[in-house]
MARVO-870741 format. One line per 5 residues: number of its first residue (from 0); their letters; for each residue x, y, z of N, C-alpha, C, O. Coordinates in steps of 0.05 Angstrom, whole numbers. Last residue first. Layout:
// residues N
NUM = A = X,Y,Z,X,Y,Z,X,Y,Z,X,Y,Z ~ ...
//
This chain:
// residues 107
106 = KDKTQ = 1999,1546,2688,2003,1554,2716,1987,1538,2736,1989,1542,2760 ~ 1982,1530,2639,2008,1519,2648,2012,1525,2678,2027,1512,2691 ~ 1938,1562,2629,1934,1534,2634,1959,1521,2646,1957,1502,2662 ~ 1963,1610,2618,1945,1608,2642,1941,1579,2649,1940,1572,2673 ~ 1988,1599,2571,2004,1606,2594,1988,1603,2619,1999,1595,2640
101 = SMIKN = 1943,1591,2538,1961,1569,2543,1980,1574,2566,1986,1556,2581 ~ 1921,1643,2539,1906,1620,2549,1924,1596,2555,1920,1583,2576 ~ 1961,1672,2514,1954,1678,2541,1939,1655,2554,1945,1648,2577 ~ 1960,1648,2463,1984,1647,2479,1978,1652,2508,1988,1638,2526 ~ 1908,1661,2447,1915,1633,2450,1941,1630,2467,1943,1611,2483
96 = LLIKI = 1914,1717,2444,1895,1705,2463,1901,1676,2468,1900,1666,2491 ~ 1950,1721,2402,1957,1730,2429,1939,1718,2450,1949,1711,2471 ~ 1918,1700,2361,1943,1687,2368,1952,1695,2396,1959,1678,2412 ~ 1876,1737,2360,1870,1709,2366,1896,1694,2375,1896,1678,2393 ~ 1903,1782,2344,1891,1782,2371,1885,1753,2379,1889,1746,2402
91 = ESLEE = 1916,1768,2292,1938,1772,2311,1927,1771,2340,1940,1760,2358 ~ 1865,1766,2270,1881,1741,2271,1904,1744,2291,1910,1725,2306 ~ 1851,1819,2275,1836,1799,2290,1851,1773,2292,1852,1760,2313 ~ 1886,1840,2237,1889,1848,2266,1874,1828,2283,1884,1821,2305 ~ 1865,1817,2191,1892,1811,2199,1897,1818,2228,1910,1803,2243
86 = HIPML = 1814,1841,2190,1817,1812,2191,1844,1804,2201,1847,1786,2218 ~ 1829,1894,2184,1814,1886,2208,1816,1856,2212,1820,1846,2234 ~ 1853,1894,2134,1869,1900,2158,1856,1892,2184,1869,1884,2203 ~ 1806,1878,2102,1830,1862,2104,1847,1869,2129,1855,1850,2143 ~ 1766,1914,2094,1764,1896,2117,1789,1880,2122,1792,1868,2143
81 = AKEII = 1780,1938,2046,1778,1955,2070,1778,1938,2095,1788,1946,2116 ~ 1776,1896,2011,1802,1908,2015,1802,1925,2040,1822,1925,2055 ~ 1721,1887,2013,1740,1866,2021,1767,1877,2027,1780,1869,2047 ~ 1703,1935,1992,1696,1928,2020,1715,1907,2030,1725,1908,2053 ~ 1722,1932,1940,1730,1954,1958,1725,1948,1987,1742,1953,2004
76 = KELEP = 1696,1886,1922,1725,1887,1923,1735,1909,1942,1754,1905,1957 ~ 1643,1904,1924,1651,1881,1940,1681,1881,1944,1691,1875,1965 ~ 1645,1944,1885,1640,1951,1913,1648,1929,1932,1660,1934,1953 ~ 1651,1912,1840,1672,1931,1847,1669,1940,1877,1689,1942,1891 ~ 1604,1882,1838,1629,1868,1844,1651,1888,1852,1669,1881,1868
71 = YITPS = 1543,1890,1854,1564,1909,1850,1591,1896,1857,1601,1900,1879 ~ 1514,1845,1864,1505,1863,1843,1527,1882,1835,1529,1889,1812 ~ 1528,1780,1880,1537,1808,1883,1527,1824,1859,1532,1816,1836 ~ 1478,1734,1901,1498,1743,1882,1504,1772,1885,1486,1788,1893 ~ 1463,1697,1950,1462,1726,1947,1484,1735,1928,1505,1743,1936
66 = KKVTK = 1470,1642,1945,1444,1652,1952,1441,1682,1946,1420,1692,1939 ~ 1524,1636,1935,1506,1628,1914,1478,1639,1920,1463,1645,1901 ~ 1546,1654,1983,1552,1668,1959,1532,1661,1937,1523,1679,1922 ~ 1527,1614,2017,1519,1641,2022,1524,1658,1996,1507,1674,1989 ~ 1554,1569,1997,1525,1570,1996,1515,1599,1999,1497,1607,1985
61 = EKETN = 1607,1582,2009,1599,1580,1981,1569,1581,1978,1558,1594,1960 ~ 1605,1581,2065,1613,1605,2051,1603,1605,2022,1592,1624,2012 ~ 1593,1528,2076,1574,1549,2082,1580,1574,2067,1562,1588,2058 ~ 1607,1478,2026,1616,1496,2047,1596,1518,2051,1583,1527,2032 ~ 1592,1446,1984,1579,1441,2009,1590,1459,2032,1583,1454,2055
56 = EGLSI = 1620,1456,1939,1593,1466,1940,1580,1463,1967,1561,1477,1973 ~ 1686,1472,1964,1667,1457,1949,1639,1468,1952,1635,1488,1966 ~ 1744,1496,1967,1718,1508,1970,1698,1493,1953,1694,1500,1930 ~ 1789,1451,2001,1779,1464,1977,1752,1477,1983,1739,1470,2003 ~ 1804,1435,2050,1824,1433,2029,1815,1444,2002,1830,1445,1983
51 = YSPDH = 1788,1423,2108,1785,1448,2093,1807,1450,2072,1827,1464,2076 ~ 1801,1378,2137,1779,1376,2118,1775,1401,2101,1761,1400,2081 ~ 1843,1392,2173,1847,1373,2151,1825,1371,2130,1831,1364,2107 ~ 1863,1449,2194,1836,1437,2191,1838,1418,2167,1835,1426,2144 ~ 1910,1482,2233,1905,1460,2214,1876,1449,2216,1867,1442,2238
46 = QWSKL = 1906,1551,2234,1905,1526,2250,1896,1504,2231,1877,1507,2215 ~ 1937,1614,2225,1927,1589,2213,1927,1566,2233,1947,1563,2248 ~ 1963,1659,2241,1937,1653,2254,1925,1626,2245,1905,1617,2255 ~ 2008,1658,2209,2011,1660,2239,1985,1652,2253,1986,1640,2274 ~ 1988,1657,2158,2000,1633,2168,2004,1634,2198,2003,1613,2212
41 = IGVIK = 1972,1711,2154,1952,1690,2153,1963,1664,2164,1949,1649,2179 ~ 2022,1738,2157,2000,1743,2176,1979,1721,2177,1970,1714,2199 ~ 2049,1716,2113,2060,1712,2140,2037,1716,2160,2034,1700,2178 ~ 2018,1737,2071,2021,1708,2075,2030,1701,2103,2019,1684,2116 ~ 2026,1791,2080,1999,1780,2081,2000,1750,2085,1985,1739,2101
36 = PLPVS = 2081,1798,2072,2069,1803,2098,2041,1791,2101,2033,1783,2123 ~ 2086,1785,2015,2096,1767,2036,2084,1772,2063,2076,1753,2077 ~ 2031,1796,1971,2053,1807,1987,2060,1788,2010,2043,1776,2023 ~ 2020,1752,1918,2010,1762,1943,2034,1773,1959,2055,1760,1959 ~ 2000,1733,1853,2021,1745,1870,2009,1757,1895,1989,1772,1893
31 = QSLKA = 1960,1674,1847,1966,1701,1841,1988,1711,1860,1992,1699,1881 ~ 1955,1622,1865,1947,1628,1837,1953,1656,1828,1952,1662,1804 ~ 2008,1591,1903,1986,1611,1899,1980,1617,1870,1998,1616,1853 ~ 2052,1559,1910,2027,1546,1901,2004,1566,1896,1983,1558,1886 ~ 2093,1591,1929,2097,1576,1904,2071,1564,1893,2069,1560,1868
26 = KVLAV = 2072,1608,1978,2075,1627,1956,2078,1613,1929,2068,1622,1909 ~ 2077,1560,2008,2051,1571,2002,2052,1590,1978,2036,1589,1959 ~ 2133,1555,2010,2116,1533,1999,2089,1544,1991,2078,1537,1969 ~ 2148,1604,2035,2158,1596,2008,2140,1575,1995,2134,1578,1972 ~ 2122,1602,2085,2116,1623,2066,2124,1615,2038,2109,1620,2019
21 = SPQKG = 2102,1534,2099,2120,1556,2101,2112,1577,2081,2097,1572,2062 ~ 2074,1480,2131,2069,1502,2113,2088,1525,2119,2090,1535,2141 ~ 2107,1420,2135,2102,1444,2151,2097,1467,2131,2116,1474,2116 ~ 2076,1361,2109,2096,1383,2107,2088,1406,2124,2064,1411,2128 ~ 2039,1322,2106,2060,1318,2126,2082,1340,2124,2103,1337,2136
16 = QNALQ = 1996,1332,2075,2018,1317,2062,2042,1312,2081,2062,1300,2074 ~ 1967,1365,2108,1957,1338,2103,1977,1320,2090,1976,1295,2092 ~ 1998,1411,2102,1998,1397,2128,1988,1368,2125,1998,1350,2137 ~ 1984,1424,2049,2012,1418,2056,2013,1402,2082,2028,1382,2084 ~ 1929,1434,2057,1938,1413,2038,1966,1405,2044,1973,1381,2044
11 = NAIII = 1931,1478,2092,1919,1452,2101,1927,1429,2083,1933,1407,2092 ~ 1955,1516,2059,1968,1508,2084,1957,1481,2094,1972,1464,2102 ~ 1916,1520,2019,1942,1510,2012,1957,1500,2037,1970,1479,2036 ~ 1874,1542,2050,1871,1516,2037,1898,1504,2030,1902,1480,2034 ~ 1898,1591,2065,1890,1571,2086,1887,1544,2074,1896,1524,2085
6 = IEDSI = 1903,1615,2015,1927,1610,2032,1921,1589,2053,1937,1571,2057 ~ 1849,1618,1999,1868,1603,1983,1893,1596,2000,1903,1574,1998 ~ 1828,1653,2038,1818,1625,2036,1838,1608,2021,1844,1585,2029 ~ 1857,1699,2024,1860,1687,2050,1851,1658,2050,1864,1641,2061 ~ 1836,1710,1974,1864,1702,1976,1870,1689,2003,1887,1671,2005
1 = SM = 1771,1682,1965,1789,1703,1973,1817,1692,1974,1822,1668,1976 ~ 1735,1657,1911,1751,1650,1934,1770,1673,1940,1783,1684,1922
//
């Protein structure tokens, strides 16, 4: 499970408990240390999905991983690290697009 997945799952679990996910609450529940800007970036783009509270065997992501095991785990880590800024930028773009769309609907 990637750290992004873990943050999203924790945020969904907190929201399911009626709590507003905050950086502090999420950070306290993480299995490893994560820089605050990364948590903030993911929480900005997070949207509540009540059913996404764990990576079970029936999730598509898990099935894909099981079908194609990684031969080079170091390479996978390098690629994941390289793609992280792109993922964060995409999340920011989604937020901006949602804001623009909601402003357009209000007019």
